[in-house]
PDB file of N, CA, C and O in Angstrom, chain B, residues numbered from 101:
ATOM      1  N   MET B 101      47.742   3.180 -23.953  1.00  0.00           N
ATOM      2  CA  MET B 101      47.350   2.015 -24.704  1.00  0.00           C
ATOM      3  C   MET B 101      48.026   2.108 -26.069  1.00  0.00           C
ATOM      4  O   MET B 101      48.027   3.157 -26.713  1.00  0.00           O
ATOM      5  N   HIS B 102      48.578   1.023 -26.476  1.00  0.00           N
ATOM      6  CA  HIS B 102      49.241   0.939 -27.779  1.00  0.00           C
ATOM      7  C   HIS B 102      48.745  -0.297 -28.501  1.00  0.00           C
ATOM      8  O   HIS B 102      48.143  -1.182 -27.893  1.00  0.00           O
ATOM      9  N   ARG B 103      48.999  -0.359 -29.808  1.00  0.00           N
ATOM     10  CA  ARG B 103      48.686  -1.545 -30.594  1.00  0.00           C
ATOM     11  C   ARG B 103      49.951  -1.939 -31.332  1.00  0.00           C
ATOM     12  O   ARG B 103      50.584  -1.107 -31.981  1.00  0.00           O
ATOM     13  N   ASP B 104      50.324  -3.226 -31.232  1.00  0.00           N
ATOM     14  CA  ASP B 104      51.540  -3.682 -31.923  1.00  0.00           C
ATOM     15  C   ASP B 104      51.233  -3.995 -33.387  1.00  0.00           C
ATOM     16  O   ASP B 104      50.093  -3.874 -33.836  1.00  0.00           O
ATOM     17  N   ASN B 105      52.260  -4.396 -34.116  1.00  0.00           N
ATOM     18  CA  ASN B 105      52.101  -4.657 -35.552  1.00  0.00           C
ATOM     19  C   ASN B 105      51.132  -5.794 -35.854  1.00  0.00           C
ATOM     20  O   ASN B 105      50.586  -5.853 -36.955  1.00  0.00           O
ATOM     21  N   SER B 106      50.908  -6.693 -34.909  1.00  0.00           N
ATOM     22  CA  SER B 106      49.982  -7.801 -35.135  1.00  0.00           C
ATOM     23  C   SER B 106      48.540  -7.428 -34.777  1.00  0.00           C
ATOM     24  O   SER B 106      47.628  -8.230 -34.979  1.00  0.00           O
ATOM     25  N   GLY B 107      48.330  -6.230 -34.252  1.00  0.00           N
ATOM     26  CA  GLY B 107      46.993  -5.780 -33.880  1.00  0.00           C
ATOM     27  C   GLY B 107      46.650  -5.962 -32.423  1.00  0.00           C
ATOM     28  O   GLY B 107      45.561  -5.577 -31.997  1.00  0.00           O
ATOM     29  N   LYS B 108      47.556  -6.543 -31.639  1.00  0.00           N
ATOM     30  CA  LYS B 108      47.299  -6.736 -30.208  1.00  0.00           C
ATOM     31  C   LYS B 108      47.468  -5.415 -29.471  1.00  0.00           C
ATOM     32  O   LYS B 108      48.349  -4.616 -29.785  1.00  0.00           O
ATOM     33  N   PHE B 109      46.597  -5.205 -28.477  1.00  0.00           N
ATOM     34  CA  PHE B 109      46.713  -4.018 -27.642  1.00  0.00           C
ATOM     35  C   PHE B 109      47.751  -4.253 -26.555  1.00  0.00           C
ATOM     36  O   PHE B 109      47.856  -5.349 -26.003  1.00  0.00           O
ATOM     37  N   ILE B 110      48.508  -3.218 -26.260  1.00  0.00           N
ATOM     38  CA  ILE B 110      49.503  -3.271 -25.199  1.00  0.00           C
ATOM     39  C   ILE B 110      49.305  -2.037 -24.321  1.00  0.00           C
ATOM     40  O   ILE B 110      49.312  -0.904 -24.804  1.00  0.00           O
ATOM     41  N   ALA B 111      49.130  -2.276 -23.043  1.00  0.00           N
ATOM     42  CA  ALA B 111      49.000  -1.179 -22.089  1.00  0.00           C
ATOM     43  C   ALA B 111      50.112  -1.313 -21.066  1.00  0.00           C
ATOM     44  O   ALA B 111      50.611  -2.412 -20.822  1.00  0.00           O
ATOM     45  N   TYR B 112      50.492  -0.222 -20.481  1.00  0.00           N
ATOM     46  CA  TYR B 112      51.509  -0.282 -19.443  1.00  0.00           C
ATOM     47  C   TYR B 112      51.169   0.694 -18.337  1.00  0.00           C
ATOM     48  O   TYR B 112      50.423   1.654 -18.534  1.00  0.00           O
ATOM     49  N   ALA B 113      51.720   0.433 -17.196  1.00  0.00           N
ATOM     50  CA  ALA B 113      51.518   1.300 -16.043  1.00  0.00           C
ATOM     51  C   ALA B 113      52.841   1.452 -15.323  1.00  0.00           C
ATOM     52  O   ALA B 113      53.678   0.549 -15.330  1.00  0.00           O
ATOM     53  N   GLN B 114      53.016   2.589 -14.711  1.00  0.00           N
ATOM     54  CA  GLN B 114      54.215   2.832 -13.922  1.00  0.00           C
ATOM     55  C   GLN B 114      53.779   3.154 -12.503  1.00  0.00           C
ATOM     56  O   GLN B 114      52.976   4.059 -12.280  1.00  0.00           O
ATOM     57  N   TRP B 115      54.308   2.415 -11.558  1.00  0.00           N
ATOM     58  CA  TRP B 115      53.962   2.574 -10.155  1.00  0.00           C
ATOM     59  C   TRP B 115      55.171   3.097  -9.397  1.00  0.00           C
ATOM     60  O   TRP B 115      56.306   2.841  -9.798  1.00  0.00           O
ATOM     61  N   PRO B 116      54.948   3.829  -8.303  1.00  0.00           N
ATOM     62  CA  PRO B 116      56.081   4.379  -7.548  1.00  0.00           C
ATOM     63  C   PRO B 116      56.936   3.309  -6.875  1.00  0.00           C
ATOM     64  O   PRO B 116      58.131   3.505  -6.653  1.00  0.00           O
ATOM     65  N   ASN B 117      56.302   2.158  -6.548  1.00  0.00           N
ATOM     66  CA  ASN B 117      57.050   1.060  -5.935  1.00  0.00           C
ATOM     67  C   ASN B 117      56.192  -0.200  -5.988  1.00  0.00           C
ATOM     68  O   ASN B 117      54.997  -0.141  -6.279  1.00  0.00           O
ATOM     69  N   LYS B 118      56.813  -1.331  -5.705  1.00  0.00           N
ATOM     70  CA  LYS B 118      56.122  -2.622  -5.783  1.00  0.00           C
ATOM     71  C   LYS B 118      54.996  -2.729  -4.760  1.00  0.00           C
ATOM     72  O   LYS B 118      53.950  -3.309  -5.051  1.00  0.00           O
ATOM     73  N   GLU B 119      55.196  -2.184  -3.580  1.00  0.00           N
ATOM     74  CA  GLU B 119      54.190  -2.268  -2.523  1.00  0.00           C
ATOM     75  C   GLU B 119      52.897  -1.557  -2.942  1.00  0.00           C
ATOM     76  O   GLU B 119      51.804  -2.070  -2.704  1.00  0.00           O
ATOM     77  N   THR B 120      53.018  -0.386  -3.560  1.00  0.00           N
ATOM     78  CA  THR B 120      51.841   0.353  -4.019  1.00  0.00           C
ATOM     79  C   THR B 120      51.109  -0.429  -5.101  1.00  0.00           C
ATOM     80  O   THR B 120      49.880  -0.497  -5.096  1.00  0.00           O
ATOM     81  N   TYR B 121      51.862  -1.023  -6.033  1.00  0.00           N
ATOM     82  CA  TYR B 121      51.267  -1.848  -7.093  1.00  0.00           C
ATOM     83  C   TYR B 121      50.491  -3.022  -6.505  1.00  0.00           C
ATOM     84  O   TYR B 121      49.362  -3.295  -6.912  1.00  0.00           O
ATOM     85  N   GLU B 122      51.102  -3.710  -5.549  1.00  0.00           N
ATOM     86  CA  GLU B 122      50.467  -4.887  -4.955  1.00  0.00           C
ATOM     87  C   GLU B 122      49.232  -4.525  -4.136  1.00  0.00           C
ATOM     88  O   GLU B 122      48.319  -5.341  -4.005  1.00  0.00           O
ATOM     89  N   ALA B 123      49.191  -3.316  -3.586  1.00  0.00           N
ATOM     90  CA  ALA B 123      48.064  -2.894  -2.757  1.00  0.00           C
ATOM     91  C   ALA B 123      46.996  -2.133  -3.549  1.00  0.00           C
ATOM     92  O   ALA B 123      46.006  -1.686  -2.969  1.00  0.00           O
ATOM     93  N   ALA B 124      47.180  -1.982  -4.848  1.00  0.00           N
ATOM     94  CA  ALA B 124      46.299  -1.133  -5.653  1.00  0.00           C
ATOM     95  C   ALA B 124      44.836  -1.556  -5.594  1.00  0.00           C
ATOM     96  O   ALA B 124      43.956  -0.696  -5.582  1.00  0.00           O
ATOM     97  N   ASN B 125      44.555  -2.842  -5.558  1.00  0.00           N
ATOM     98  CA  ASN B 125      43.156  -3.288  -5.518  1.00  0.00           C
ATOM     99  C   ASN B 125      42.471  -2.946  -4.210  1.00  0.00           C
ATOM    100  O   ASN B 125      41.242  -2.943  -4.141  1.00  0.00           O
ATOM    101  N   ASP B 126      43.239  -2.660  -3.176  1.00  0.00           N
ATOM    102  CA  ASP B 126      42.665  -2.334  -1.875  1.00  0.00           C
ATOM    103  C   ASP B 126      42.431  -0.837  -1.685  1.00  0.00           C
ATOM    104  O   ASP B 126      41.826  -0.420  -0.697  1.00  0.00           O
ATOM    105  N   ILE B 127      42.912  -0.027  -2.635  1.00  0.00           N
ATOM    106  CA  ILE B 127      42.761   1.426  -2.536  1.00  0.00           C
ATOM    107  C   ILE B 127      41.342   1.791  -2.974  1.00  0.00           C
ATOM    108  O   ILE B 127      40.913   1.421  -4.067  1.00  0.00           O
ATOM    109  N   GLU B 128      40.627   2.505  -2.134  1.00  0.00           N
ATOM    110  CA  GLU B 128      39.267   2.919  -2.473  1.00  0.00           C
ATOM    111  C   GLU B 128      39.286   4.394  -2.864  1.00  0.00           C
ATOM    112  O   GLU B 128      39.789   5.242  -2.127  1.00  0.00           O
ATOM    113  N   MET B 129      38.734   4.677  -4.026  1.00  0.00           N
ATOM    114  CA  MET B 129      38.729   6.033  -4.553  1.00  0.00           C
ATOM    115  C   MET B 129      37.312   6.601  -4.506  1.00  0.00           C
ATOM    116  O   MET B 129      36.399   5.965  -3.979  1.00  0.00           O
ATOM    117  N   ALA B 130      37.135   7.802  -5.061  1.00  0.00           N
ATOM    118  CA  ALA B 130      35.824   8.447  -5.120  1.00  0.00           C
ATOM    119  C   ALA B 130      34.856   7.569  -5.913  1.00  0.00           C
ATOM    120  O   ALA B 130      35.276   6.751  -6.732  1.00  0.00           O
ATOM    121  N   ALA B 131      33.575   7.742  -5.665  1.00  0.00           N
ATOM    122  CA  ALA B 131      32.541   6.901  -6.280  1.00  0.00           C
ATOM    123  C   ALA B 131      32.598   6.916  -7.801  1.00  0.00           C
ATOM    124  O   ALA B 131      32.457   5.867  -8.429  1.00  0.00           O
ATOM    125  N   ASP B 132      32.804   8.104  -8.416  1.00  0.00           N
ATOM    126  CA  ASP B 132      32.842   8.158  -9.882  1.00  0.00           C
ATOM    127  C   ASP B 132      34.061   7.425 -10.435  1.00  0.00           C
ATOM    128  O   ASP B 132      33.987   6.811 -11.500  1.00  0.00           O
ATOM    129  N   TYR B 133      35.172   7.485  -9.722  1.00  0.00           N
ATOM    130  CA  TYR B 133      36.364   6.738 -10.143  1.00  0.00           C
ATOM    131  C   TYR B 133      36.110   5.235 -10.027  1.00  0.00           C
ATOM    132  O   TYR B 133      36.460   4.478 -10.932  1.00  0.00           O
ATOM    133  N   GLU B 134      35.510   4.803  -8.931  1.00  0.00           N
ATOM    134  CA  GLU B 134      35.227   3.380  -8.732  1.00  0.00           C
ATOM    135  C   GLU B 134      34.271   2.855  -9.800  1.00  0.00           C
ATOM    136  O   GLU B 134      34.411   1.716 -10.245  1.00  0.00           O
ATOM    137  N   LEU B 135      33.298   3.675 -10.219  1.00  0.00           N
ATOM    138  CA  LEU B 135      32.383   3.284 -11.288  1.00  0.00           C
ATOM    139  C   LEU B 135      33.151   3.094 -12.598  1.00  0.00           C
ATOM    140  O   LEU B 135      32.944   2.104 -13.300  1.00  0.00           O
ATOM    141  N   ALA B 136      34.039   4.040 -12.929  1.00  0.00           N
ATOM    142  CA  ALA B 136      34.850   3.932 -14.141  1.00  0.00           C
ATOM    143  C   ALA B 136      35.773   2.714 -14.060  1.00  0.00           C
ATOM    144  O   ALA B 136      35.973   2.012 -15.051  1.00  0.00           O
ATOM    145  N   ARG B 137      36.327   2.473 -12.885  1.00  0.00           N
ATOM    146  CA  ARG B 137      37.208   1.319 -12.675  1.00  0.00           C
ATOM    147  C   ARG B 137      36.444   0.004 -12.908  1.00  0.00           C
ATOM    148  O   ARG B 137      36.972  -0.922 -13.524  1.00  0.00           O
ATOM    149  N   ALA B 138      35.215  -0.069 -12.419  1.00  0.00           N
ATOM    150  CA  ALA B 138      34.393  -1.267 -12.601  1.00  0.00           C
ATOM    151  C   ALA B 138      34.039  -1.474 -14.069  1.00  0.00           C
ATOM    152  O   ALA B 138      34.056  -2.605 -14.554  1.00  0.00           O
ATOM    153  N   LYS B 139      33.717  -0.389 -14.787  1.00  0.00           N
ATOM    154  CA  LYS B 139      33.409  -0.489 -16.213  1.00  0.00           C
ATOM    155  C   LYS B 139      34.625  -0.968 -16.993  1.00  0.00           C
ATOM    156  O   LYS B 139      34.507  -1.818 -17.876  1.00  0.00           O
ATOM    157  N   MET B 140      35.790  -0.426 -16.668  1.00  0.00           N
ATOM    158  CA  MET B 140      37.006  -0.831 -17.361  1.00  0.00           C
ATOM    159  C   MET B 140      37.299  -2.309 -17.094  1.00  0.00           C
ATOM    160  O   MET B 140      37.640  -3.054 -18.014  1.00  0.00           O
ATOM    161  N   HIS B 141      37.168  -2.725 -15.846  1.00  0.00           N
ATOM    162  CA  HIS B 141      37.441  -4.116 -15.485  1.00  0.00           C
ATOM    163  C   HIS B 141      36.494  -5.064 -16.211  1.00  0.00           C
ATOM    164  O   HIS B 141      36.913  -6.130 -16.664  1.00  0.00           O
ATOM    165  N   SER B 142      35.218  -4.688 -16.327  1.00  0.00           N
ATOM    166  CA  SER B 142      34.251  -5.560 -16.997  1.00  0.00           C
ATOM    167  C   SER B 142      34.516  -5.651 -18.500  1.00  0.00           C
ATOM    168  O   SER B 142      34.088  -6.609 -19.143  1.00  0.00           O
ATOM    169  N   ALA B 143      35.216  -4.665 -19.064  1.00  0.00           N
ATOM    170  CA  ALA B 143      35.521  -4.678 -20.496  1.00  0.00           C
ATOM    171  C   ALA B 143      36.767  -5.503 -20.818  1.00  0.00           C
ATOM    172  O   ALA B 143      37.021  -5.813 -21.982  1.00  0.00           O
ATOM    173  N   LEU B 144      37.537  -5.857 -19.800  1.00  0.00           N
ATOM    174  CA  LEU B 144      38.773  -6.604 -20.028  1.00  0.00           C
ATOM    175  C   LEU B 144      38.495  -8.064 -20.327  1.00  0.00           C
ATOM    176  O   LEU B 144      37.525  -8.639 -19.833  1.00  0.00           O
ATOM    177  N   ASN B 145      39.337  -8.645 -21.122  1.00  0.00           N
ATOM    178  CA  ASN B 145      39.305 -10.082 -21.367  1.00  0.00           C
ATOM    179  C   ASN B 145      40.360 -10.682 -20.434  1.00  0.00           C
ATOM    180  O   ASN B 145      41.487 -10.950 -20.849  1.00  0.00           O
ATOM    181  N   ILE B 146      39.983 -10.889 -19.180  1.00  0.00           N
ATOM    182  CA  ILE B 146      40.926 -11.300 -18.141  1.00  0.00           C
ATOM    183  C   ILE B 146      41.653 -12.589 -18.509  1.00  0.00           C
ATOM    184  O   ILE B 146      42.838 -12.735 -18.211  1.00  0.00           O
ATOM    185  N   GLU B 147      40.965 -13.517 -19.147  1.00  0.00           N
ATOM    186  CA  GLU B 147      41.590 -14.797 -19.492  1.00  0.00           C
ATOM    187  C   GLU B 147      42.778 -14.618 -20.443  1.00  0.00           C
ATOM    188  O   GLU B 147      43.713 -15.418 -20.425  1.00  0.00           O
ATOM    189  N   LYS B 148      42.743 -13.569 -21.273  1.00  0.00           N
ATOM    190  CA  LYS B 148      43.828 -13.355 -22.239  1.00  0.00           C
ATOM    191  C   LYS B 148      44.764 -12.226 -21.834  1.00  0.00           C
ATOM    192  O   LYS B 148      45.689 -11.887 -22.572  1.00  0.00           O
ATOM    193  N   THR B 149      44.525 -11.639 -20.650  1.00  0.00           N
ATOM    194  CA  THR B 149      45.392 -10.571 -20.159  1.00  0.00           C
ATOM    195  C   THR B 149      46.588 -11.188 -19.459  1.00  0.00           C
ATOM    196  O   THR B 149      46.432 -12.063 -18.607  1.00  0.00           O
ATOM    197  N   GLU B 150      47.774 -10.737 -19.816  1.00  0.00           N
ATOM    198  CA  GLU B 150      48.970 -11.281 -19.177  1.00  0.00           C
ATOM    199  C   GLU B 150      50.001 -10.189 -18.944  1.00  0.00           C
ATOM    200  O   GLU B 150      50.091  -9.229 -19.710  1.00  0.00           O
ATOM    201  N   VAL B 151      50.760 -10.344 -17.899  1.00  0.00           N
ATOM    202  CA  VAL B 151      51.881  -9.458 -17.628  1.00  0.00           C
ATOM    203  C   VAL B 151      53.060  -9.988 -18.432  1.00  0.00           C
ATOM    204  O   VAL B 151      53.454 -11.144 -18.278  1.00  0.00           O
ATOM    205  N   ILE B 152      53.615  -9.149 -19.281  1.00  0.00           N
ATOM    206  CA  ILE B 152      54.732  -9.567 -20.128  1.00  0.00           C
ATOM    207  C   ILE B 152      56.056  -9.222 -19.470  1.00  0.00           C
ATOM    208  O   ILE B 152      56.981 -10.035 -19.459  1.00  0.00           O
ATOM    209  N   PHE B 153      56.149  -8.012 -18.920  1.00  0.00           N
ATOM    210  CA  PHE B 153      57.386  -7.570 -18.277  1.00  0.00           C
ATOM    211  C   PHE B 153      57.060  -6.911 -16.943  1.00  0.00           C
ATOM    212  O   PHE B 153      56.080  -6.174 -16.831  1.00  0.00           O
ATOM    213  N   GLN B 154      57.871  -7.173 -15.949  1.00  0.00           N
ATOM    214  CA  GLN B 154      57.855  -6.416 -14.700  1.00  0.00           C
ATOM    215  C   GLN B 154      59.272  -5.922 -14.503  1.00  0.00           C
ATOM    216  O   GLN B 154      60.215  -6.712 -14.456  1.00  0.00           O
ATOM    217  N   MET B 155      59.418  -4.609 -14.387  1.00  0.00           N
ATOM    218  CA  MET B 155      60.745  -4.014 -14.321  1.00  0.00           C
ATOM    219  C   MET B 155      60.812  -2.991 -13.195  1.00  0.00           C
ATOM    220  O   MET B 155      59.785  -2.538 -12.690  1.00  0.00           O
ATOM    221  N   GLU B 156      62.000  -2.643 -12.818  1.00  0.00           N
ATOM    222  CA  GLU B 156      62.237  -1.579 -11.859  1.00  0.00           C
ATOM    223  C   GLU B 156      62.616  -0.311 -12.625  1.00  0.00           C
ATOM    224  O   GLU B 156      63.363  -0.375 -13.601  1.00  0.00           O
ATOM    225  N   VAL B 157      62.101   0.844 -12.182  1.00  0.00           N
ATOM    226  CA  VAL B 157      62.435   2.116 -12.818  1.00  0.00           C
ATOM    227  C   VAL B 157      63.841   2.523 -12.386  1.00  0.00           C
ATOM    228  O   VAL B 157      64.142   2.574 -11.193  1.00  0.00           O
ATOM    229  N   GLU B 158      64.678   2.807 -13.344  1.00  0.00           N
ATOM    230  CA  GLU B 158      66.032   3.304 -13.059  1.00  0.00           C
ATOM    231  C   GLU B 158      66.063   4.825 -13.164  1.00  0.00           C
ATOM    232  O   GLU B 158      66.548   5.511 -12.265  1.00  0.00           O
ATOM    233  N   ILE B 159      65.541   5.338 -14.268  1.00  0.00           N
ATOM    234  CA  ILE B 159      65.457   6.779 -14.486  1.00  0.00           C
ATOM    235  C   ILE B 159      64.078   7.055 -15.069  1.00  0.00           C
ATOM    236  O   ILE B 159      63.676   6.422 -16.044  1.00  0.00           O
ATOM    237  N   ASP B 160      63.360   7.987 -14.482  1.00  0.00           N
ATOM    238  CA  ASP B 160      62.010   8.295 -14.928  1.00  0.00           C
ATOM    239  C   ASP B 160      62.010   9.663 -15.607  1.00  0.00           C
ATOM    240  O   ASP B 160      61.974  10.696 -14.938  1.00  0.00           O
ATOM    241  N   TYR B 161      62.051   9.661 -16.919  1.00  0.00           N
ATOM    242  CA  TYR B 161      62.047  10.913 -17.668  1.00  0.00           C
ATOM    243  C   TYR B 161      60.648  11.515 -17.805  1.00  0.00           C
ATOM    244  O   TYR B 161      60.512  12.645 -18.272  1.00  0.00           O
ATOM    245  N   LEU B 162      59.613  10.782 -17.408  1.00  0.00           N
ATOM    246  CA  LEU B 162      58.256  11.291 -17.495  1.00  0.00           C
ATOM    247  C   LEU B 162      57.870  12.116 -16.274  1.00  0.00           C
ATOM    248  O   LEU B 162      56.978  12.961 -16.355  1.00  0.00           O
ATOM    249  N   GLN B 163      58.528  11.882 -15.154  1.00  0.00           N
ATOM    250  CA  GLN B 163      58.209  12.594 -13.919  1.00  0.00           C
ATOM    251  C   GLN B 163      59.250  13.667 -13.641  1.00  0.00           C
ATOM    252  O   GLN B 163      60.452  13.431 -13.765  1.00  0.00           O
ATOM    253  N   ARG B 164      58.777  14.838 -13.267  1.00  0.00           N
ATOM    254  CA  ARG B 164      59.687  15.902 -12.878  1.00  0.00           C
ATOM    255  C   ARG B 164      59.687  16.089 -11.365  1.00  0.00           C
ATOM    256  O   ARG B 164      60.417  16.917 -10.820  1.00  0.00           O
ATOM    257  N   ARG B 165      58.844  15.294 -10.704  1.00  0.00           N
ATOM    258  CA  ARG B 165      58.768  15.360  -9.248  1.00  0.00           C
ATOM    259  C   ARG B 165      58.524  13.942  -8.725  1.00  0.00           C
ATOM    260  O   ARG B 165      58.186  13.034  -9.484  1.00  0.00           O
ATOM    261  N   ALA B 166      58.695  13.782  -7.457  1.00  0.00           N
ATOM    262  CA  ALA B 166      58.443  12.473  -6.846  1.00  0.00           C
ATOM    263  C   ALA B 166      56.964  12.149  -6.895  1.00  0.00           C
ATOM    264  O   ALA B 166      56.131  13.053  -6.952  1.00  0.00           O
ATOM    265  N   PHE B 167      56.630  10.864  -6.873  1.00  0.00           N
ATOM    266  CA  PHE B 167      55.227  10.447  -6.839  1.00  0.00           C
ATOM    267  C   PHE B 167      54.581  10.922  -5.543  1.00  0.00           C
ATOM    268  O   PHE B 167      55.203  10.886  -4.481  1.00  0.00           O
ATOM    269  N   ASP B 168      53.340  11.363  -5.635  1.00  0.00           N
ATOM    270  CA  ASP B 168      52.563  11.711  -4.444  1.00  0.00           C
ATOM    271  C   ASP B 168      51.772  10.477  -4.037  1.00  0.00           C
ATOM    272  O   ASP B 168      50.974   9.960  -4.819  1.00  0.00           O
ATOM    273  N   ILE B 169      51.990  10.012  -2.832  1.00  0.00           N
ATOM    274  CA  ILE B 169      51.289   8.824  -2.357  1.00  0.00           C
ATOM    275  C   ILE B 169      50.449   9.203  -1.157  1.00  0.00           C
ATOM    276  O   ILE B 169      49.767   8.351  -0.588  1.00  0.00           O
TER     277      ILE B 169
END
């Protein structure tokens, strides 16, 4: 999570591929994770949430290994 100079919050996520991103809402995790996920979702202002950029990863300097799926 970041905040820009105007005070707006900016968050980003990196997914291993488009298919995993599109299927993310269908993935069921452990109960404690699902509870945290529900709390986070309820805290969002969905009406003002927007995707600004969608890009493909060319080089991933944050990962030293392939994504585990």
